[in-house]
Every structure is written in C-alpha cells, then in structure tokens.
Biopython code that builds the backbone (N, CA, C, O; Angstrom):
import numpy as np
from Bio.PDB.StructureBuilder import StructureBuilder

atoms = [
    (1, "UNK", "N", (-1.790, 6.693, -0.892)),
    (1, "UNK", "CA", (-0.843, 7.339, 0.089)),
    (1, "UNK", "C", (0.473, 7.298, 0.579)),
    (1, "UNK", "O", (1.443, 8.020, 0.350)),
    (2, "UNK", "N", (0.312, 6.267, 1.331)),
    (2, "UNK", "CA", (1.639, 5.801, 1.360)),
    (2, "UNK", "C", (2.860, 5.034, 0.823)),
    (2, "UNK", "O", (3.973, 4.847, 1.316)),
    (3, "UNK", "N", (2.125, 4.525, -0.719)),
    (3, "UNK", "CA", (3.140, 3.986, -1.743)),
    (3, "UNK", "C", (3.600, 5.540, -2.558)),
    (3, "UNK", "O", (4.595, 5.526, -3.282)),
    (4, "UNK", "N", (2.992, 6.535, -2.417)),
    (4, "UNK", "CA", (2.932, 7.307, -3.567)),
    (4, "UNK", "C", (4.615, 8.449, -2.496)),
    (4, "UNK", "O", (5.749, 8.738, -2.877)),
    (5, "UNK", "N", (4.073, 8.650, -1.534)),
    (5, "UNK", "CA", (5.418, 9.652, -0.779)),
    (5, "UNK", "C", (6.272, 8.469, -0.416)),
    (5, "UNK", "O", (7.200, 8.907, 0.264)),
    (6, "UNK", "N", (6.388, 7.046, -0.574)),
    (6, "UNK", "CA", (7.729, 6.254, -0.643)),
    (6, "UNK", "C", (8.158, 6.032, -1.590)),
    (6, "UNK", "O", (9.325, 5.643, -1.641)),
    (7, "UNK", "N", (7.111, 6.243, -3.163)),
    (7, "UNK", "CA", (8.008, 6.863, -3.889)),
    (7, "UNK", "C", (8.501, 8.088, -4.603)),
    (7, "UNK", "O", (9.058, 8.039, -5.700)),
    (8, "UNK", "N", (8.257, 9.252, -3.890)),
    (8, "UNK", "CA", (8.840, 10.478, -3.589)),
    (8, "UNK", "C", (9.808, 10.184, -2.888)),
    (8, "UNK", "O", (10.886, 9.971, -3.442)),
    (9, "UNK", "N", (9.725, 10.125, -1.967)),
    (9, "UNK", "CA", (11.575, 9.784, -1.488)),
    (9, "UNK", "C", (12.305, 9.040, -1.845)),
    (9, "UNK", "O", (13.279, 8.934, -1.100)),
    (10, "UNK", "N", (12.307, 8.481, -2.613)),
    (10, "UNK", "CA", (12.644, 7.827, -3.412)),
    (10, "UNK", "C", (14.016, 8.433, -4.380)),
    (10, "UNK", "O", (15.220, 8.203, -4.496)),
    (11, "UNK", "N", (13.029, 9.294, -4.933)),
    (11, "UNK", "CA", (13.250, 10.451, -5.661)),
    (11, "UNK", "C", (14.076, 11.311, -5.493)),
    (11, "UNK", "O", (15.089, 11.721, -6.060)),
    (12, "UNK", "N", (13.326, 11.594, -4.370)),
    (12, "UNK", "CA", (14.525, 12.606, -3.524)),
    (12, "UNK", "C", (15.903, 12.093, -3.369)),
    (12, "UNK", "O", (16.909, 12.752, -3.635)),
    (13, "UNK", "N", (15.890, 10.492, -2.782)),
    (13, "UNK", "CA", (16.908, 10.237, -2.887)),
    (13, "UNK", "C", (18.047, 10.004, -3.911)),
    (13, "UNK", "O", (19.101, 9.418, -3.665)),
    (14, "UNK", "N", (17.663, 10.576, -5.156)),
    (14, "UNK", "CA", (17.988, 9.751, -5.980)),
    (14, "UNK", "C", (18.772, 8.320, -6.189)),
    (14, "UNK", "O", (19.750, 8.199, -6.928)),
    (15, "UNK", "N", (18.316, 7.492, -5.589)),
    (15, "UNK", "CA", (17.953, 5.912, -5.357)),
    (15, "UNK", "C", (17.436, 5.575, -6.547)),
    (15, "UNK", "O", (16.529, 6.191, -7.106)),
    (16, "UNK", "N", (18.213, 4.210, -7.132)),
    (16, "UNK", "CA", (17.982, 3.043, -8.246)),
    (16, "UNK", "C", (16.573, 2.763, -8.338)),
    (16, "UNK", "O", (16.122, 2.240, -7.319)),
    (17, "UNK", "N", (15.932, 2.917, -9.061)),
    (17, "UNK", "CA", (14.665, 2.487, -9.216)),
    (17, "UNK", "C", (14.449, 0.285, -9.156)),
    (17, "UNK", "O", (13.650, -0.433, -8.555)),
    (18, "UNK", "N", (15.594, -0.016, -10.086)),
    (18, "UNK", "CA", (15.491, -1.220, -10.542)),
    (18, "UNK", "C", (15.989, -1.683, -9.133)),
    (18, "UNK", "O", (16.074, -2.906, -9.015)),
    (19, "UNK", "N", (16.411, -0.765, -7.796)),
    (19, "UNK", "CA", (17.194, -1.681, -7.078)),
    (19, "UNK", "C", (17.052, -0.939, -5.613)),
    (19, "UNK", "O", (17.750, -0.892, -4.600)),
    (20, "UNK", "N", (16.024, -0.488, -5.947)),
    (20, "UNK", "CA", (15.524, -0.076, -4.532)),
    (20, "UNK", "C", (14.195, -0.624, -4.513)),
    (20, "UNK", "O", (13.413, -0.621, -5.463)),
    (21, "UNK", "N", (13.906, -1.302, -2.865)),
    (21, "UNK", "CA", (12.609, -2.142, -2.820)),
    (21, "UNK", "C", (11.368, -0.797, -1.829)),
    (21, "UNK", "O", (11.688, -0.175, -0.816)),
    (22, "UNK", "N", (10.564, -0.747, -2.264)),
    (22, "UNK", "CA", (9.389, 0.456, -1.527)),
    (22, "UNK", "C", (8.735, -0.327, -0.939)),
    (22, "UNK", "O", (8.223, -1.156, -1.691)),
    (23, "UNK", "N", (8.428, -0.492, 0.462)),
    (23, "UNK", "CA", (7.452, -0.952, 1.138)),
    (23, "UNK", "C", (6.361, -0.214, 1.971)),
    (23, "UNK", "O", (6.491, 0.828, 2.613)),
    (24, "UNK", "N", (5.239, -1.005, 1.808)),
    (24, "UNK", "CA", (4.302, 0.517, 2.735)),
    (24, "UNK", "C", (3.075, -0.407, 2.385)),
    (24, "UNK", "O", (2.790, -1.127, 1.428)),
    (25, "UNK", "N", (2.319, 0.013, 3.884)),
    (25, "UNK", "CA", (1.243, -0.505, 4.857)),
    (25, "UNK", "C", (0.115, -0.427, 3.480)),
    (25, "UNK", "O", (-0.020, 0.346, 2.531)),
    (26, "UNK", "N", (-0.716, -1.899, 4.042)),
    (26, "UNK", "CA", (-2.012, -2.108, 2.678)),
    (26, "UNK", "C", (-2.958, -2.279, 3.882)),
    (26, "UNK", "O", (-2.723, -3.003, 4.849)),
    (27, "UNK", "N", (-4.207, -1.417, 3.678)),
    (27, "UNK", "CA", (-4.722, -1.603, 4.498)),
    (27, "UNK", "C", (-6.236, -1.820, 3.693)),
    (27, "UNK", "O", (-6.473, -1.401, 2.560)),
    (28, "UNK", "N", (-7.335, -2.692, 4.694)),
    (28, "UNK", "CA", (-8.681, -3.119, 3.771)),
    (28, "UNK", "C", (-9.554, -2.282, 4.038)),
    (28, "UNK", "O", (-9.355, -1.444, 4.917)),
    (29, "UNK", "N", (-10.818, -2.339, 3.266)),
    (29, "UNK", "CA", (-11.553, -0.836, 3.134)),
    (29, "UNK", "C", (-13.119, -1.646, 3.545)),
    (29, "UNK", "O", (-13.282, -2.666, 2.875)),
    (30, "UNK", "N", (-13.836, -1.452, 4.165)),
    (30, "UNK", "CA", (-15.029, -2.142, 4.310)),
    (30, "UNK", "C", (-15.765, -2.624, 2.666)),
    (30, "UNK", "O", (-16.690, -3.434, 2.603)),
    (31, "UNK", "N", (-15.313, -2.133, 1.757)),
    (31, "UNK", "CA", (-15.897, -2.085, 0.492)),
    (31, "UNK", "C", (-14.788, -3.587, -0.200)),
    (31, "UNK", "O", (-15.143, -4.572, -0.849)),
    (32, "UNK", "N", (-13.966, -3.340, 0.094)),
    (32, "UNK", "CA", (-12.528, -5.272, -0.629)),
    (32, "UNK", "C", (-14.015, -6.333, 0.034)),
    (32, "UNK", "O", (-14.433, -7.276, -0.637)),
    (33, "UNK", "N", (-14.671, -5.942, 1.465)),
    (33, "UNK", "CA", (-15.130, -7.142, 2.079)),
    (33, "UNK", "C", (-16.121, -7.641, 1.263)),
    (33, "UNK", "O", (-16.417, -8.802, 0.982)),
    (34, "UNK", "N", (-16.660, -6.416, 0.872)),
    (34, "UNK", "CA", (-18.209, -6.708, -0.152)),
    (34, "UNK", "C", (-17.761, -7.219, -1.398)),
    (34, "UNK", "O", (-18.759, -7.689, -1.944)),
    (35, "UNK", "N", (-16.961, -7.338, -1.983)),
    (35, "UNK", "CA", (-16.404, -6.505, -3.117)),
    (35, "UNK", "C", (-15.756, -8.692, -3.068)),
    (35, "UNK", "O", (-16.186, -9.400, -3.978)),
    (36, "UNK", "N", (-15.112, -9.141, -2.318)),
    (36, "UNK", "CA", (-14.276, -10.469, -2.401)),
    (36, "UNK", "C", (-15.250, -11.355, -1.111)),
    (36, "UNK", "O", (-14.674, -12.283, -0.544)),
    (37, "UNK", "N", (-16.179, -11.142, -0.850)),
    (37, "UNK", "CA", (-17.225, -11.865, -0.154)),
    (37, "UNK", "C", (-16.848, -12.622, 0.737)),
    (37, "UNK", "O", (-17.094, -13.828, 0.744)),
    (38, "UNK", "N", (-15.946, -11.780, 1.948)),
    (38, "UNK", "CA", (-15.526, -11.943, 2.924)),
    (38, "UNK", "C", (-16.547, -11.768, 4.761)),
    (38, "UNK", "O", (-17.446, -11.002, 5.108)),
    (39, "UNK", "N", (-15.943, -12.687, 5.364)),
    (39, "UNK", "CA", (-17.302, -11.953, 6.484)),
    (39, "UNK", "C", (-17.199, -10.914, 6.928)),
    (39, "UNK", "O", (-16.039, -10.543, 6.749)),
    (40, "UNK", "N", (-17.695, -10.278, 7.367)),
    (40, "UNK", "CA", (-18.404, -8.745, 7.994)),
    (40, "UNK", "C", (-17.559, -8.671, 9.640)),
    (40, "UNK", "O", (-17.501, -7.524, 10.084)),
    (41, "UNK", "N", (-17.041, -9.573, 10.376)),
    (41, "UNK", "CA", (-16.305, -9.078, 11.177)),
    (41, "UNK", "C", (-14.735, -9.056, 10.998)),
    (41, "UNK", "O", (-14.028, -8.457, 11.808)),
    (42, "UNK", "N", (-14.173, -9.777, 9.832)),
    (42, "UNK", "CA", (-13.084, -9.755, 9.696)),
    (42, "UNK", "C", (-11.877, -8.728, 9.661)),
    (42, "UNK", "O", (-10.731, -9.044, 9.342)),
    (43, "UNK", "N", (-12.333, -7.308, 10.074)),
    (43, "UNK", "CA", (-12.226, -6.282, 10.246)),
    (43, "UNK", "C", (-12.444, -6.042, 11.641)),
    (43, "UNK", "O", (-12.423, -4.895, 12.086)),
    (44, "UNK", "N", (-12.601, -6.801, 12.186)),
    (44, "UNK", "CA", (-13.043, -6.565, 13.269)),
    (44, "UNK", "C", (-11.705, -7.167, 14.859)),
    (44, "UNK", "O", (-12.024, -6.988, 16.035)),
]
sb = StructureBuilder()
sb.init_structure("model")
sb.init_model(0)
sb.init_chain("A")
sb.init_seg("    ")
for serial, (resi, resn, name, xyz) in enumerate(atoms, 1):
    if name == "N":
        sb.init_residue(resn, " ", resi, " ")
    sb.init_atom(name, np.array(xyz, "f"), 0.0, 1.0, " ", f" {name:<3s}", serial, name[0])
structure = sb.get_structure()
C-alpha cells in the first residue's frame, strides 16, 4: 500500500524512475512468523 502510493507520487511529480529512490515502511504480519519459524513474541 505505502509503496504503491510512493510510486503514484513519483509518477505525478514526473520524476525519473531510474534515479528516484522510493522509501516505504515494511511491517511484519503474524503469518510471516509462522512461515519463517520466528518466535511468537517477536512482534511484541
């Protein structure tokens, strides 16, 4: 969601795709813990 918004903002600004760095937060979900065998208290 955040990355898509950043892409739309870059497009609206007519910024160069090859020279514009997009930064967006990344959040872990409970499913990520199960898939990667992480401890249940990692997100707390």
